[in-house]
ROTI-582424 format. One record per residue: residue number from 1; residue in three letters; x, y negated, z negated of N, C-alpha, C in turn. Coordinates in steps of 0.001 Angstrom, whole numbers, m for minus. Layout:
N
num,residu,n_c1,n_c2,n_c3,ca_c1,ca_c2,ca_c3,c_c1,c_c2,c_c3
NUM,ala,X,Y,Z,X,Y,Z,X,Y,Z
...
//
This chain:
297
num,residu,n_c1,n_c2,n_c3,ca_c1,ca_c2,ca_c3,c_c1,c_c2,c_c3
1,met,827,1178,0,0,0,0,870,m1239,0
2,asn,481,m2166,780,1240,m3399,887,642,m4439,m38
3,ala,1536,m5111,m816,1087,m6261,m1597,886,m7408,m634
4,pro,263,m8508,m1081,93,m9646,m187,1374,m10015,529
5,arg,1252,m10261,1827,2434,m10429,2671,3184,m11723,2398
6,arg,2467,m12732,2001,3139,m14008,1787,2323,m14837,820
7,phe,3000,m15702,75,2300,m16511,m894,2673,m17981,m803
8,tyr,3701,m18266,m60,4068,m19665,146,4755,m19797,1488
9,met,4004,m20140,2534,4575,m20188,3882,4829,m21619,4286
10,ser,5873,m21811,5081,6194,m23133,5606,5325,m23398,6824
11,val,4697,m24551,6876,3825,m24896,7992,4525,m25937,8842
12,cys,4816,m25588,10092,5560,m26468,10985,4701,m26808,12187
13,ile,4503,m28090,12455,3689,m28545,13585,4480,m29601,14341
14,ala,4408,m29539,15652,5024,m30587,16471,4182,m31841,16345
15,met,4758,m32867,15760,3996,m34077,15460,3995,m35034,16646
16,ala,2797,m35480,16973,2644,m36422,18081,2476,m37849,17581
17,val,2161,m37966,16284,1906,m39292,15729,2735,m39442,14467
18,ala,3141,m40642,14138,3938,m40879,12931,3124,m40551,11691
19,gly,3821,m40162,10590,3129,m39828,9354,3363,m40874,8286
20,trp,2698,m40665,7159,2798,m41574,6035,3290,m40806,4821
21,ala,4215,m41374,4062,4599,m40838,2759,4138,m41831,1716
22,leu,3237,m41409,839,2634,m42315,m123,3319,m42141,m1468
23,asn,4201,m43057,m1799,4870,m43017,m3090,3941,m43633,m4126
24,ser,3558,m42831,m5101,2556,m43291,m6052,3095,m43226,m7463
25,gln,2504,m44016,m8324,2879,m43991,m9724,2395,m42696,m10358
26,ala,3008,m42333,m11461,2659,m41093,m12127,1182,m41071,m12483
27,gly,501,m39975,m12130,m891,m39804,m12505,m1850,m40755,m11828
28,ser,m1443,m41409,m10764,m2296,m42415,m10128,m3378,m41757,m9284
29,pro,m4545,m42398,m9146,m5619,m41850,m8321,m5274,m41923,m6837
30,ile,m5923,m41059,m6052,m5708,m40996,m4607,m6978,m41446,m3908
31,ser,m6827,m42238,m2860,m7973,m42639,m2049,m7472,m42942,m638
32,gln,m7637,m41966,257,m7163,m42098,1631,m8210,m41555,2602
33,asn,m8308,m42168,3783,m9189,m41697,4854,m8403,m41600,6151
34,arg,m8634,m40521,6902,m8004,m40351,8195,m9029,m39802,9190
35,ala,m9050,m40372,10388,m9907,m39855,11449,m9363,m38525,11944
36,ile,m10269,m37628,12370,m9870,m36310,12852,m10939,m35813,13815
37,ala,m10555,m34953,14742,m11538,m34336,15634,m12505,m33481,14819
38,pro,m13769,m33389,15241,m14753,m32603,14476,m14328,m31156,14236
39,asp,m13523,m30602,15159,m13043,m29226,14997,m11536,m29181,14740
40,gly,m10993,m30219,14164,m9563,m30289,13888,m9141,m29384,12737
41,leu,m7807,m29304,12552,m7221,m28452,11515,m6743,m29311,10349
42,val,m7127,m28924,9130,m6691,m29604,7912,m5822,m28637,7120
43,glu,m4542,m28999,6920,m3595,m28158,6198,m3171,m28852,4906
44,val,m3155,m28095,3815,m2833,m28672,2508,m1859,m27766,1769
45,glu,m829,m28378,1166,89,m27675,285,120,m28394,m1056
46,asn,m163,m27664,m2135,m156,m28226,m3479,200,m27107,m4442
47,leu,1343,m27217,m5118,1826,m26121,m5948,934,m25830,m7146
48,ala,490,m26872,m7849,m245,m26665,m9092,m1402,m27643,m9196
49,gly,m2477,m27202,m9849,m3638,m28064,m10046,m4858,m27483,m9369
50,ser,m5381,m28168,m8335,m6547,m27668,m7611,m6627,m28308,m6233
51,ile,m7244,m27562,m5305,m7527,m28060,m3961,m8988,m27741,m3695
52,glu,m9790,m28766,m3505,m11227,m28577,m3301,m11636,m29179,m1962
53,phe,m12174,m28326,m1082,m12691,m28773,207,m14219,m28822,146
54,ile,m14787,m29910,657,m16238,m30027,790,m16524,m30536,2198
55,ala,m17400,m29838,2925,m17696,m30229,4304,m18733,m31348,4336
56,trp,m18574,m32247,5308,m19571,m33282,5545,m19693,m33526,7048
57,asp,m20636,m34385,7447,m20950,m34556,8870,m20254,m35765,9479
58,arg,m19016,m36026,9056,m18226,m37122,9610,m16952,m36582,10254
59,ala,m16487,m37281,11294,m15245,m36899,11974,m14066,m37585,11296
60,glu,m13898,m37325,10035,m12793,m37884,9265,m12564,m37039,8025
61,val,m11367,m37204,7479,m11001,m36544,6233,m10852,m37602,5155
62,glu,m11550,m37420,4051,m11397,m38310,2901,m10647,m37549,1815
63,ile,m9565,m38139,1330,m8716,m37499,325,m8812,m38301,m965
64,thr,m9312,m37679,m2012,m9374,m38315,m3317,m8784,m37362,m4344
65,gly,m8713,m37810,m5590,m8163,m36994,m6656,m7138,m37745,m7459
66,glu,m6213,m37011,m8046,m5192,m37626,m8893,m3887,m36867,m8772
67,leu,m2795,m37611,m8558,m1468,m37001,m8458,m951,m36605,m9832
68,gly,m156,m35540,m9862,508,m35166,m11096,1540,m36209,m11496
69,lys,1855,m36257,m12762,2739,m37311,m13275,4157,m37211,m12740
70,asp,4587,m36015,m12311,5950,m35839,m11828,6045,m35717,m10312
71,val,4957,m36035,m9597,4966,m35932,m8139,5816,m37046,m7537
72,glu,6659,m36675,m6578,7494,m37663,m5903,6692,m38444,m4868
73,glu,5882,m37730,m4067,5086,m38410,m3054,3980,m37499,m2538
74,leu,2957,m38123,m1984,1928,m37424,m1240,2152,m37742,226
75,glu,2489,m36706,996,2817,m36897,2399,1603,m36541,3258
76,ile,1216,m37467,4118,99,m37250,5038,617,m37457,6456
77,val,483,m36425,7276,1000,m36488,8643,m126,m36119,9602
78,glu,m352,m36969,10573,m1372,m36719,11582,m728,m36199,12870
79,ser,m1448,m35336,13570,m979,m34803,14839,m2179,m34632,15759
80,thr,m1912,m34183,16969,m3002,m33980,17914,m3933,m32850,17476
81,ser,m3442,m31917,16672,m4274,m30791,16241,m5045,m31073,14960
82,gly,m4613,m32071,14183,m5313,m32340,12937,m4477,m33133,11966
83,ile,m4509,m32738,10698,m3836,m33491,9642,m3192,m32519,8661
84,gln,m2008,m32917,8182,m1262,m32102,7231,m1019,m32924,5971
85,ile,m1324,m32334,4810,m1207,m33033,3526,m323,m32199,2612
86,arg,740,m32811,2102,1671,m32101,1225,1889,m32891,m55
87,val,1791,m32186,m1167,2179,m32772,m2450,3634,m32408,m2671
88,arg,4511,m33411,m2618,5949,m33169,m2746,6396,m33472,m4170
89,asn,6969,m32449,m4807,7509,m32626,m6144,9011,m32847,m6069
90,his,9602,m33367,m7142,11044,m33596,m7177,11780,m32262,m7077
91,arg,12888,m32259,m6366,13673,m31042,m6217,14239,m30598,m7563
92,asn,14365,m29273,m7697,14915,m28649,m8907,14097,m28957,m10159
93,gln,12834,m29261,m9956,11956,m29554,m11076,11431,m28240,m11654
94,arg,11649,m28013,m12946,11261,m26744,m13553,9751,m26676,m13779
95,asn,9199,m27696,m14368,7769,m27713,m14660,7067,m28647,m13688
96,val,6130,m28099,m12924,5407,m28877,m11930,4094,m29350,m12531
97,ser,3888,m30653,m12543,2642,m31201,m13081,1500,m30960,m12100
98,glu,289,m30919,m12611,m875,m30600,m11795,m1358,m31804,m10993
99,thr,m1607,m31554,m9711,m2254,m32536,m8840,m3608,m31980,m8432
100,his,m4640,m32797,m8549,m5989,m32362,m8207,m6450,m33122,m6964
101,leu,m6731,m32349,m5896,m7118,m32930,m4611,m8555,m32551,m4277
102,gln,m9341,m33534,m3867,m10675,m33300,m3311,m10669,m33828,m1875
103,leu,m11060,m32956,m945,m11012,m33330,468,m12375,m33125,1117
104,gln,m12936,m34196,1667,m14129,m34103,2498,m13657,m33876,3929
105,val,m14142,m32811,4570,m13670,m32450,5907,m14874,m32248,6827
106,pro,m14692,m32385,8163,m15804,m32157,9082,m16374,m30748,8970
107,leu,m17657,m30610,9266,m18347,m29326,9138,m17693,m28215,9957
108,ala,m17172,m28547,11140,m16603,m27539,12040,m15086,m27475,11979
109,ala,m14473,m28128,11003,m13014,m28112,10883,m12525,m26734,10450
110,ser,m11254,m26435,10761,m10577,m25279,10189,m9697,m25764,9042
111,val,m9583,m24961,7982,m8808,m25382,6817,m7797,m24304,6449
112,glu,m6589,m24752,6075,m5541,m23876,5578,m4976,m24500,4313
113,ala,m4810,m23690,3273,m4292,m24220,2011,m3371,m23208,1359
114,glu,m2294,m23726,726,m1314,m22895,29,m1043,m23473,m1341
115,ser,m827,m22580,m2298,m462,m23038,m3637,268,m21928,m4370
116,val,828,m22281,m5522,1357,m21272,m6429,346,m21014,m7537
117,ser,m57,m22077,m8247,m995,m21892,m9354,m2252,m22740,m9228
118,ala,m2451,m23392,m8103,m3644,m24210,m7922,m4836,m23358,m7512
119,asp,m6010,m23639,m8083,m7244,m23031,m7600,m7627,m23695,m6279
120,ile,m8178,m22903,m5345,m8562,m23429,m4038,m10016,m23056,m3781
121,ser,m10824,m24021,m3323,m12229,m23733,m3051,m12686,m24441,m1784
122,met,m13712,m23878,m1156,m14316,m24448,49,m15825,m24317,m63
123,lys,m16541,m25411,237,m18002,m25372,172,m18601,m26083,1379
124,gly,m19515,m25386,2077,m20332,m26028,3091,m19813,m26000,4509
125,leu,m18658,m25394,4770,m18127,m25365,6129,m19077,m24592,7044
126,glu,m19181,m25033,8312,m20079,m24383,9269,m19401,m24258,10632
127,gly,m18388,m23425,10723,m17835,m23200,12053,m16350,m22963,12151
128,gly,m15524,m23564,11307,m14083,m23420,11413,m13553,m22218,10640
129,asn,m12284,m21853,10916,m11634,m20748,10217,m11110,m21200,8856
130,ile,m10948,m20239,7951,m10485,m20521,6594,m9299,m19616,6279
131,thr,m8170,m20207,5832,m6986,m19445,5432,m6482,m20000,4102
132,phe,m6557,m19200,3046,m6115,m19612,1716,m5052,m18647,1207
133,asn,m3974,m19188,596,m2903,m18386,4,m2544,m18960,m1355
134,ser,m2512,m18102,m2385,m2128,m18548,m3718,m1465,m17400,m4463
135,val,m661,m17741,m5467,m53,m16712,m6301,m954,m16395,m7489
136,ser,m1284,m17404,m8291,m2091,m17149,m9477,m3395,m17944,m9508
137,gly,m3645,m18758,m8516,m4875,m19526,m8495,m6051,m18717,m7979
138,asp,m7266,m19090,m8400,m8477,m18452,m7899,m8839,m19029,m6533
139,leu,m9418,m18186,m5664,m9837,m18589,m4325,m11344,m18394,m4224
140,thr,m12070,m19468,m3902,m13528,m19418,m3880,m14050,m20071,m2611
141,val,m14917,m19356,m1871,m15472,m19875,m627,m16980,m19665,m618
142,asp,m17715,m20724,m277,m19151,m20668,m34,m19378,m21401,1279
143,ala,m19359,m20656,2394,m19326,m21309,3700,m19693,m20322,4801
144,ser,m19831,m20848,6011,m20041,m20040,7209,m18837,m20230,8114
145,ser,m18104,m19139,8376,m16846,m19228,9106,m16666,m17985,9964
146,pro,m16177,m18110,11204,m15966,m16924,12033,m14850,m16028,11515
147,arg,m13870,m16615,10823,m12748,m15814,10325,m12270,m16360,8986
148,val,m12108,m15449,8024,m11662,m15820,6684,m10476,m14940,6305
149,glu,m9366,m15571,5888,m8199,m14857,5393,m7834,m15430,4031
150,met,m7775,m14575,3015,m7430,m15027,1669,m6470,m14032,1028
151,glu,m5411,m14568,421,m4406,m13745,m244,m4072,m14344,m1604
152,ser,m4013,m13484,m2619,m3643,m13933,m3954,m2965,m12791,m4683
153,val,m2115,m13132,m5658,m1477,m12098,m6463,m2341,m11772,m7674
154,ser,m2545,m12755,m8544,m3303,m12493,m9766,m4596,m13294,m9858
155,gly,m4852,m14159,m8894,m6089,m14930,m8924,m7265,m14129,m8395
156,asp,m8482,m14511,m8812,m9693,m13869,m8323,m10084,m14449,m6970
157,val,m10740,m13631,m6132,m11190,m14051,m4806,m12700,m13850,m4714
158,thr,m13420,m14915,m4353,m14873,m14853,m4225,m15285,m15455,m2896
159,phe,m16115,m14727,m2145,m16660,m15255,m896,m18157,m15027,m861
160,arg,m18899,m16105,m550,m20336,m16034,m296,m20628,m16896,919
161,gly,m21495,m16405,1782,m21807,m17179,2976,m21991,m16263,4155
162,ala,m21258,m16538,5245,m21350,m15706,6444,m20020,m15737,7179
163,thr,m19549,m14558,7575,m18356,m14458,8401,m18401,m13142,9160
164,ser,m17822,m13135,10363,m17799,m11916,11172,m16457,m11200,11079
165,arg,m15476,m11825,10425,m14179,m11171,10252,m13506,m11676,8985
166,ala,m13092,m10759,8124,m12467,m11155,6864,m11281,m10250,6566
167,glu,m10191,m10857,6090,m9014,m10132,5627,m8681,m10646,4233
168,ile,m8777,m9773,3239,m8600,m10165,1843,m7531,m9276,1218
169,glu,m6546,m9887,537,m5500,m9126,m142,m5244,m9711,m1520
170,thr,m5178,m8850,m2532,m4782,m9267,m3873,m3917,m8171,m4494
171,val,m3285,m8518,m5615,m2587,m7513,m6404,m3423,m7168,m7634
172,gly,m3667,m8161,m8498,m4396,m7890,m9732,m5680,m8662,m9892
173,gly,m6022,m9486,m8924,m7235,m10286,m9049,m8495,m9515,m8697
174,glu,m9624,m9954,m9249,m10919,m9376,m8901,m11387,m9931,m7555
175,ile,m12135,m9127,m6799,m12653,m9544,m5499,m14162,m9337,m5471
176,glu,m14895,m10375,m5050,m16340,m10262,m4887,m16725,m10911,m3562
177,leu,m17355,m10138,m2683,m17695,m10611,m1350,m19180,m10395,m1071
178,glu,m19792,m11399,m444,m21194,m11301,m52,m21389,m12076,1249
179,gly,m21937,m11418,2270,m22201,m12093,3531,m21218,m11773,4634
180,val,m20336,m10791,4417,m19388,m10391,5462,m20096,m9434,6419
181,glu,m20070,m9742,7693,m20637,m8862,8711,m19634,m8713,9852
182,gly,m19494,m7507,10354,m18554,m7310,11454,m17350,m6521,11004
183,glu,m16188,m7189,10874,m14945,m6509,10544,m14396,m7017,9214
184,ile,m13918,m6087,8397,m13303,m6484,7135,m12146,m5554,6815
185,met,m11024,m6171,6379,m9871,m5431,5884,m9590,m5936,4476
186,leu,m9572,m5019,3521,m9445,m5415,2130,m8425,m4527,1437
187,ser,m7484,m5163,712,m6431,m4424,32,m6200,m5020,m1346
188,thr,m6154,m4157,m2368,m5865,m4610,m3719,m5080,m3525,m4445
189,val,m4361,m3919,m5496,m3604,m2943,m6272,m4395,m2525,m7504
190,ser,m4657,m3467,m8419,m5349,m3103,m9657,m6651,m3873,m9868
191,gly,m6967,m4788,m9002,m8199,m5543,m9163,m9409,m4761,m8685
192,asp,m10554,m4972,m9333,m11796,m4342,m8906,m12400,m5107,m7742
193,val,m13194,m4402,m6922,m13800,m4985,m5730,m15306,m4758,m5756
194,lys,m16065,m5815,m5451,m17515,m5694,m5306,m17914,m6299,m3972
195,leu,m18515,m5480,m3117,m18974,m5923,m1795,m20487,m5750,m1764
196,val,m21209,m6845,m1494,m22662,m6839,m1641,m23357,m6991,m298
197,gly,m24296,m6070,m11,m25232,m6190,1093,m24622,m6568,2416
198,thr,m23764,m5737,2955,m22956,m6108,4100,m23123,m5101,5246
199,arg,m23190,m5602,6479,m23257,m4750,7673,m21860,m4727,8296
200,ile,m21262,m3550,8331,m19861,m3418,8710,m19711,m2628,10007
201,asn,m19124,m3248,11026,m18757,m2528,12250,m17424,m1798,12084
202,arg,m16463,m2486,11466,m15159,m1909,11178,m14769,m2330,9767
203,gly,m14510,m1353,8905,m14143,m1690,7538,m13048,m796,7008
204,arg,m12030,m1398,6382,m10956,m640,5739,m10753,m1213,4343
205,phe,m10868,m343,3334,m10781,m767,1939,m9729,91,1242
206,glu,m8742,m560,601,m7654,169,m38,m7418,m374,m1442
207,thr,m7209,529,m2385,m6855,135,m3744,m5965,1209,m4360
208,val,m5176,801,m5363,m4375,1762,m6110,m5138,2203,m7352
209,ser,m5402,1276,m8272,m6077,1647,m9519,m7367,873,m9761
210,gly,m7703,m47,m8892,m8952,m769,m9059,m10137,44,m8561
211,asp,m11344,m305,m9002,m12553,359,m8547,m13114,m353,m7322
212,leu,m13631,426,m6365,m14298,m113,m5188,m15795,114,m5326
213,asp,m16569,m959,m5325,m18026,m898,m5407,m18566,m1528,m4126
214,leu,m18948,m696,m3146,m19249,m1158,m1798,m20711,m896,m1457
215,asn,m21471,m1958,m1260,m22871,m1864,m849,m22955,m2345,584
216,leu,m23189,m1426,1528,m23111,m1799,2941,m23957,m866,3797
217,asp,m24102,m1223,5079,m24669,m305,6052,m23797,m327,7299
218,val,m23827,758,8036,m22930,960,9174,m23776,1154,10437
219,pro,m23633,296,11442,m24417,435,12668,m23891,1573,13544
220,asp,m24567,1856,14633,m24109,2876,15572,m22691,2550,16041
221,gly,m21820,3547,15981,m20442,3353,16411,m19542,2704,15382
222,gly,m20069,2359,14225,m19267,1697,13203,m18307,2651,12510
223,lys,m17218,2102,11950,m16195,2898,11274,m15882,2277,9912
224,val,m15972,3096,8865,m15642,2643,7513,m14688,3640,6884
225,asn,m13594,3129,6295,m12605,3962,5633,m12278,3347,4277
226,ala,m12446,4111,3199,m12143,3634,1846,m11163,4592,1191
227,gln,m10062,4051,627,m9023,4882,24,m8666,4344,m1354
228,ser,m8477,5257,m2302,m8100,4887,m3658,m7133,5919,m4214
229,met,m6217,5469,m5081,m5346,6407,m5777,m6012,6898,m7060
230,ser,m6283,5989,m7989,m6872,6410,m9263,m8169,5681,m9595
231,gly,m8548,4715,m8789,m9794,4007,m9041,m10983,4776,m8489
232,asp,m12160,4511,m9053,m13389,5124,m8552,m13881,4385,m7315
233,val,m14547,5118,m6417,m15144,4537,m5226,m16647,4798,m5259
234,thr,m17443,3725,m5243,m18898,3835,m5183,m19364,3233,m3871
235,leu,m20048,4044,m3067,m20523,3612,m1758,m22043,3701,m1758
236,val,m22691,2535,m1668,m24154,2472,m1655,m24605,2172,m235
237,leu,m25397,3086,346,m25813,3002,1741,m27337,3043,1834
238,pro,m27889,2607,2970,m29330,2765,3159,m29707,4250,3177
239,ala,m30896,4570,2672,m31366,5952,2744,m31441,6369,4211
240,gly,m30911,7559,4513,m30916,8020,5887,m29851,7407,6766
241,gln,m28832,6789,6168,m27742,6211,6951,m27134,7264,7879
242,gln,m27197,6991,9178,m26662,7927,10154,m25158,7719,10312
243,ala,m24408,8802,10187,m22952,8742,10332,m22388,10143,10146
244,glu,m21130,10299,10490,m20379,11502,10156,m19599,11218,8877
245,tyr,m19863,11974,7827,m19301,11711,6506,m18123,12650,6226
246,thr,m17040,12079,5701,m15912,12865,5225,m15457,12271,3905
247,ala,m15383,13084,2871,m14919,12609,1571,m14027,13668,942
248,glu,m12980,13212,246,m12039,14153,m364,m11409,13529,m1589
249,thr,m11310,14300,m2646,m10586,13879,m3835,m9768,15064,m4349
250,tyr,m8592,14767,m4907,m7679,15842,m5307,m7882,16280,m6749
251,ser,m8298,15359,m7612,m8558,15769,m8990,m9806,15114,m9568
252,gly,m10466,14258,m8779,m11686,13624,m9244,m12922,14400,m8802
253,glu,m14094,13819,m9078,m15369,14424,m8723,m16007,13661,m7564
254,ile,m16827,14361,m6780,m17613,13743,m5718,m19091,14001,m5989
255,gln,m19869,12943,m5937,m21323,13048,m5996,m21871,12347,m4762
256,ser,m22755,13020,m4007,m23236,12450,m2756,m24697,12791,m2517
257,asp,m25455,11795,m2027,m26823,12022,m1574,m26864,12529,m140
258,phe,m25709,12625,502,m25613,13068,1886,m24770,14341,1943
259,gly,m25351,15425,2420,m24598,16661,2548,m24366,17352,1218
260,ser,m23545,18410,1257,m23233,19209,75,m21746,19132,m223
261,val,m21427,18984,m1489,m20038,18869,m1928,m19455,20263,m2145
262,ser,m18269,20498,m1607,m17557,21760,m1801,m16431,21554,m2799
263,arg,m16297,22471,m3738,m15234,22385,m4735,m14166,23422,m4448
264,glu,m12929,23034,m4708,m11814,23931,m4446,m11896,25173,m5335
265,ser,m11506,26300,m4768,m11497,27539,m5555,m10466,27479,m6667
266,phe,m9358,26816,m6382,m8312,26636,m7379,m8014,25151,m7501
267,gly,m7957,24640,m8704,m7724,23214,m8904,m9032,22457,m9078
268,ala,m8901,21145,m9232,m10068,20322,m9559,m10567,19503,m8386
269,gly,m9986,19675,m7211,m10370,18863,m6068,m11723,19235,m5496
270,ser,m12302,18336,m4705,m13565,18601,m4031,m13605,17832,m2725
271,ser,m14520,18231,m1847,m14581,17605,m527,m16013,17603,m20
272,leu,m16229,16798,1032,m17540,16683,1653,m17345,16489,3150
273,ser,m18082,17248,3937,m18075,17067,5383,m19512,17238,5854
274,trp,m20073,16154,6451,m21499,16182,6770,m21781,15224,7931
275,arg,m22668,15642,8812,m23083,14768,9907,m24571,14492,9781
276,glu,m24908,13234,9657,m26292,12782,9599,m26616,12156,10955
277,ala,m27099,12982,11902,m27354,12573,13281,m26038,12317,14001
278,ser,m26129,11934,15273,m24937,11711,16099,m25025,10334,16741
279,asn,m24607,9324,15998,m24669,7947,16512,m23285,7328,16693
280,gly,m22224,8139,16542,m20872,7633,16727,m20294,6915,15530
281,ala,m21064,6780,14444,m20551,6109,13239,m19812,7111,12362
282,ser,m18814,6631,11631,m18084,7504,10713,m17815,6788,9401
283,ile,m17895,7556,8302,m17624,7042,6959,m16649,8004,6301
284,glu,m15453,7519,5964,m14422,8345,5351,m14035,7755,3998
285,val,m14015,8611,2989,m13654,8180,1635,m12639,9164,1071
286,glu,m11571,8629,489,m10524,9485,m67,m10025,8903,m1373
287,ser,m9868,9753,m2379,m9308,9328,m3658,m8419,10433,m4201
288,phe,m7325,10045,m4844,m6439,11056,m5413,m6991,11564,m6737
289,ser,m7190,10658,m7708,m7686,11103,m9011,m8966,10398,m9445
290,gly,m9423,9434,m8671,m10664,8756,m9012,m11874,9520,m8528
291,asp,m13061,9174,m9049,m14296,9798,m8643,m14902,9064,m7451
292,ile,m15697,9781,m6659,m16362,9225,m5487,m17866,9404,m5640
293,phe,m18607,8308,m5438,m20057,8346,m5514,m20611,7775,m4205
294,ile,m21389,8574,m3479,m22015,8118,m2234,m23523,8200,m2433
295,thr,m24177,7045,m2410,m25584,6972,m2797,m26418,6355,m1691
296,gly,m27597,6929,m1409,m28542,6336,m480,m29673,5679,m1262
297,his,m30121,4525,m804,m31175,3816,m1547,m32254,3319,m598
//
């Protein structure tokens, strides 16, 4: 299992327009406005504190909040693709003071944000992509976006809204998703996962010791694969869900409303192989020592 691939990436853009470096007094309030295309890209880097995005129906970005007391400058750079905002702290600074940013962005904008310990949130977006990366901050989204990517080490990840493609990775944070339809890739080490009321065409769910609680349905031709080492896997499906079912555990138990569970003659393992009609859909569940529950409702 791969831990989150990156937690602090350098963002490099070819700049077409000059930028501004705003040298501010310690703890001073922020109030800046910049024009942007309705579908432009807003990029933010802030090590500690919070980053809050709120969508509105204007073709501009409004930046408010308060700089941390030890911040050297707030850098704002405009380009043909959008706007880049960086909170720059003094070099070799051991303790980074918190900067709190609130950004009003266009409804169809795409947003990217990175932090170490800052919480990041998005509310009200209707059209652009969302990419959030943090080490220990929580990631929260309530929006409609064609693509959502969120990575955290120990922070919790929450998504509500609508998206057709999602990629979520954590190490120890909890994950709760609602409104994902289409494709989803989800990976966690010890955090628990809750997926609510979701229609999945392609789904891959991986955990080491966290529990997977997946409430979903699979259309014709859909593929779902869930794997766990020691965490339990609970799969809640519509009654009569058509698919080819495969489930296997090496030392845990399997309980299923679909098909009959076979137990090993020697050892504690069990397995399930069952076809509920022939619609091209497949559901595969595997656990080493955790239990598997497949329920129709």
